[in-house]
C-alpha positions as CSV (number, residue, x, y, z in Angstrom):
1,X,21.9,11.4,19.1
2,X,21.5,7.5,20.2
3,X,21.7,4.2,18.6
4,X,18.1,3.0,19.3
5,X,16.7,6.1,17.5
6,X,18.8,5.3,14.7
7,X,17.5,1.5,14.4
8,X,14.1,2.5,14.4
9,X,14.5,5.1,11.5
10,X,16.4,2.7,9.3
11,X,14.1,-0.3,10.0
12,X,11.1,1.9,9.2
13,X,13.0,2.8,5.9
14,X,14.5,-0.5,5.1
15,X,17.7,1.2,5.1
16,X,20.6,-1.8,5.5
17,X,23.4,0.5,5.0
18,X,26.3,-1.2,7.3
19,X,27.3,2.3,8.3
20,X,24.5,2.4,10.4
21,X,24.0,2.8,13.3
22,X,27.7,3.7,14.1
23,X,26.5,7.0,12.3
24,X,23.2,8.6,11.6
25,X,21.5,8.6,8.2
26,X,22.2,12.3,7.0
27,X,18.5,13.0,6.2
28,X,17.6,12.0,9.9
29,X,19.0,15.3,11.1
30,X,15.7,17.1,11.9
31,X,14.7,14.2,14.4
32,X,17.1,15.0,16.9
33,X,15.5,18.3,17.5
34,X,11.8,17.5,17.1
35,X,9.3,18.3,19.9
36,X,7.6,14.9,19.4
37,X,4.0,14.2,19.2
38,X,2.7,16.4,22.0
39,X,5.8,19.0,21.9
40,X,5.4,22.5,21.7
41,X,7.3,25.0,19.4
42,X,9.9,27.6,21.2
43,X,8.4,30.9,21.6
44,X,10.7,32.6,19.5
45,X,10.1,30.0,16.6
46,X,9.9,32.1,13.2
47,X,7.8,29.7,11.6
48,X,5.4,29.2,14.4
49,X,5.1,33.1,15.0
50,X,4.6,33.8,11.4
51,X,1.9,31.2,11.0
52,X,0.3,32.9,14.0
53,X,-0.1,36.0,12.0
54,X,-1.3,34.5,8.8
55,X,-3.9,32.4,10.7
56,X,-5.1,35.4,12.6
57,X,-5.7,36.8,8.7
58,X,-7.5,33.9,7.6
59,X,-4.8,32.2,6.1
60,X,-5.6,29.1,8.3
61,X,-4.8,26.2,5.9
62,X,-1.2,25.0,5.2
63,X,0.7,22.9,2.9
64,X,4.6,22.2,2.5
65,X,6.0,23.3,-1.0
66,X,9.7,22.5,-0.9
67,X,12.7,21.7,1.4
68,X,16.5,21.2,0.6
69,X,18.8,20.1,3.2
70,X,22.7,20.3,3.2
71,X,25.0,18.2,5.2
72,X,28.5,19.5,6.6
73,X,29.5,15.8,8.0
74,X,28.1,12.7,9.6
75,X,26.7,12.5,12.8
76,X,27.4,10.0,15.5
77,X,25.7,8.5,18.6
78,X,26.5,10.6,21.7
79,X,26.7,13.8,20.3
80,X,24.3,16.7,21.4
81,X,22.5,18.7,18.5
82,X,21.1,22.6,18.9
83,X,18.9,24.2,16.2
84,X,18.7,27.7,15.5
85,X,16.2,28.9,12.7
86,X,15.4,32.3,10.8
87,X,12.9,33.6,8.8
88,X,14.5,34.5,5.3
89,X,11.4,35.4,3.2
90,X,7.4,36.1,3.3
91,X,6.0,36.4,-0.2
92,X,2.6,37.2,-1.2
93,X,-0.4,37.2,-1.4
94,X,0.0,34.8,-4.4
95,X,-3.0,33.3,-6.5
96,X,-2.3,29.5,-6.4
97,X,-4.4,26.6,-7.3
98,X,-5.3,26.1,-3.7
99,X,-6.4,29.6,-3.5
100,X,-4.9,33.0,-2.1
101,X,-1.7,32.7,0.0
102,X,1.6,33.5,1.2
103,X,4.7,31.4,1.3
104,X,6.8,31.5,4.2
105,X,10.6,30.4,4.0
106,X,12.8,29.7,7.1
107,X,16.4,28.3,7.0
108,X,17.5,26.2,10.2
109,X,21.0,25.3,11.4
110,X,22.0,22.3,13.5
111,X,25.4,22.6,15.5
112,X,27.3,20.4,17.7
113,X,29.5,22.4,20.2
114,X,28.8,25.7,17.9
115,X,30.1,23.7,14.7
116,X,27.2,23.8,11.9
117,X,26.8,20.4,10.9
118,X,23.6,20.8,8.8
119,X,21.2,23.4,7.3
120,X,17.6,23.0,6.0
121,X,15.6,25.5,3.9
122,X,11.8,24.9,4.6
123,X,9.1,26.5,2.6
124,X,5.4,26.5,3.2
125,X,2.2,28.0,1.7
126,X,-0.3,29.2,4.1
127,X,-3.4,30.0,2.4
128,X,-6.8,30.9,2.8
129,X,-9.2,27.7,2.4
130,X,-12.1,28.1,-0.3
131,X,-15.7,28.0,0.9
132,X,-16.8,24.4,1.1
133,X,-18.9,23.6,-1.9
134,X,-22.6,23.2,-1.9
135,X,-23.7,19.9,-0.9
136,X,-26.0,18.0,-3.6
137,X,-29.5,18.3,-2.7
138,X,-30.8,15.4,-4.4
139,X,-30.5,11.6,-2.9
140,X,-27.7,9.8,-4.9
141,X,-29.4,7.4,-7.1
142,X,-28.1,3.7,-7.7
143,X,-26.5,2.7,-10.9
144,X,-29.5,0.3,-12.6
145,X,-28.2,-2.1,-15.1
146,X,-28.9,-5.3,-16.7
147,X,-27.8,-7.2,-13.5
148,X,-29.8,-4.9,-10.9
149,X,-32.9,-3.8,-12.9
150,X,-35.2,-6.8,-11.4
151,X,-34.2,-5.6,-7.7
152,X,-35.2,-1.9,-8.4
153,X,-38.2,-2.7,-10.4
154,X,-39.1,-4.9,-7.3
155,X,-38.9,-2.1,-4.7
156,X,-41.1,0.0,-7.0
157,X,-44.1,-2.6,-6.4
158,X,-43.1,-3.0,-2.5
159,X,-41.2,-6.3,-2.9
160,X,-37.6,-7.2,-1.9
161,X,-36.3,-9.4,-4.5
162,X,-33.5,-12.0,-4.2
163,X,-31.5,-13.2,-7.3
164,X,-31.8,-16.9,-7.6
165,X,-29.7,-18.8,-10.0
166,X,-31.6,-20.4,-13.0
167,X,-29.3,-23.3,-12.8
168,X,-28.5,-24.4,-9.3
169,X,-31.0,-22.3,-7.5
170,X,-28.7,-20.7,-5.1
171,X,-29.7,-17.2,-3.7
172,X,-27.2,-14.5,-3.6
173,X,-26.9,-10.6,-3.2
174,X,-25.7,-8.5,-4.3
175,X,-26.8,-9.5,-7.9
176,X,-24.5,-10.4,-10.5
177,X,-24.2,-12.0,-14.2
178,X,-22.6,-15.4,-13.5
179,X,-23.5,-17.6,-10.4
180,X,-20.6,-18.0,-8.0
181,X,-21.6,-21.5,-7.2
182,X,-22.2,-23.2,-10.6
183,X,-21.3,-20.8,-13.1
184,X,-24.7,-20.6,-14.6
185,X,-26.0,-17.2,-16.5
186,X,-29.7,-17.9,-16.2
187,X,-30.6,-15.7,-13.4
188,X,-33.9,-15.3,-11.8
189,X,-35.3,-13.9,-8.5
190,X,-37.5,-14.8,-5.5
191,X,-39.4,-12.3,-3.3
192,X,-38.0,-12.1,0.1
193,X,-39.9,-12.1,3.4
194,X,-38.4,-9.2,4.4
195,X,-37.4,-10.4,7.7
196,X,-34.0,-10.6,9.2
197,X,-31.5,-9.9,11.9
198,X,-28.8,-7.2,11.9
199,X,-25.7,-8.9,11.3
200,X,-23.4,-5.8,11.5
201,X,-23.9,-1.8,11.6
202,X,-22.4,1.2,11.5
203,X,-23.3,4.6,12.8
204,X,-22.8,7.5,10.1
205,X,-21.8,10.8,11.5
206,X,-20.0,12.3,8.7
207,X,-19.4,13.7,6.0
208,X,-23.0,15.1,5.5
209,X,-25.2,13.2,2.9
210,X,-28.0,14.7,1.0
211,X,-31.5,13.6,2.3
212,X,-29.9,12.3,5.4
213,X,-29.5,13.9,8.9
214,X,-26.7,12.5,11.1
215,X,-26.3,10.4,12.9
216,X,-27.8,7.7,11.2
217,X,-27.6,3.8,11.1
218,X,-26.4,1.5,8.3
219,X,-27.2,-1.8,9.1
220,X,-26.2,-5.2,7.2
221,X,-29.1,-7.3,7.5
222,X,-29.1,-11.0,7.3
223,X,-32.3,-12.1,5.9
224,X,-34.5,-15.4,6.8
225,X,-33.3,-16.7,3.3
226,X,-29.7,-16.8,4.2
227,X,-28.4,-13.4,2.3
228,X,-27.5,-10.2,3.5
229,X,-28.7,-6.9,2.2
230,X,-27.6,-3.4,3.3
231,X,-29.7,-0.5,4.2
232,X,-30.4,2.3,6.4
233,X,-31.9,1.3,9.7
234,X,-34.7,3.7,11.2
235,X,-37.2,3.7,14.1
236,X,-34.3,3.1,16.7
237,X,-31.7,5.2,18.4
238,X,-28.2,4.5,17.3
239,X,-27.1,3.7,20.8
240,X,-29.9,0.9,20.8
241,X,-28.9,-1.0,18.1
242,X,-27.2,-4.2,18.6
243,X,-26.0,-7.4,16.5
244,X,-29.0,-9.7,16.3
245,X,-31.8,-7.2,16.6
246,X,-34.9,-8.5,14.9
247,X,-35.8,-6.3,11.8
248,X,-38.2,-5.9,8.9
249,X,-38.0,-4.3,5.3
250,X,-39.8,-1.0,4.8
251,X,-39.8,0.6,1.5
252,X,-38.6,4.5,1.2
253,X,-40.3,6.3,-1.9
254,X,-38.0,9.1,-2.7
255,X,-40.0,10.3,-5.9
256,X,-42.1,8.3,-8.8
257,X,-38.9,6.5,-10.0
258,X,-36.9,5.3,-7.0
259,X,-37.6,3.4,-3.8
260,X,-35.1,2.5,-1.5
261,X,-35.1,-0.4,1.0
262,X,-35.0,0.4,4.5
263,X,-35.2,-1.5,7.8
264,X,-37.0,-0.9,11.1
265,X,-37.4,-3.0,14.2
266,X,-39.8,-5.8,14.4
């Protein structure tokens, strides 16, 4: 046990108890025998051994269910702790909201020079993960309302429309009911040239999306008119995309009702 680790713990938790760091917070007892980020379990660790058995049987998912600690006395810097764990229960198979699984319970005892100073009951549920849900097969459809209907009506006839304020003439995207510049509520639109440059982009790898094959590029394009519009960038390998790449709009007809804007290099 050491004061720097106690300081790290109490600072992270915002615990200003003046008793620290002259003694350790009781709930910190598990810290002193943890293996660290890259630590390995002892070969005779009962929780690891039982988990391996259940993993092999297909119960590969895990969630902690409850934990109870008991403290015999406070611990002070300079003391060296040892831990001994024992398997006290394996119950199952049980039907749970997460799926069928087994409850595994261990009890660990910490000692200083063979003196028991703390004990912890720890229980986990090892469960069989349910099969992944079938992904939707249809392309997700945009929510069309009074503020956005003009945009989708435009793509349907081959136009990229940008909202223009009927008061001050400011262009804006995405559209909204009120002009952020002058507060007017008389929106109109202009038909954009469809030309611009990549302002920023992401390469989407996961999760899978219906109608799309990963990896694909989603680009935020700054149009010649000065507004920025989001869409998929096609016709270029993900590794070749760069900020400033000149692009132009293309229209992707999904069905008789939906046409999505997309970008392509120009």
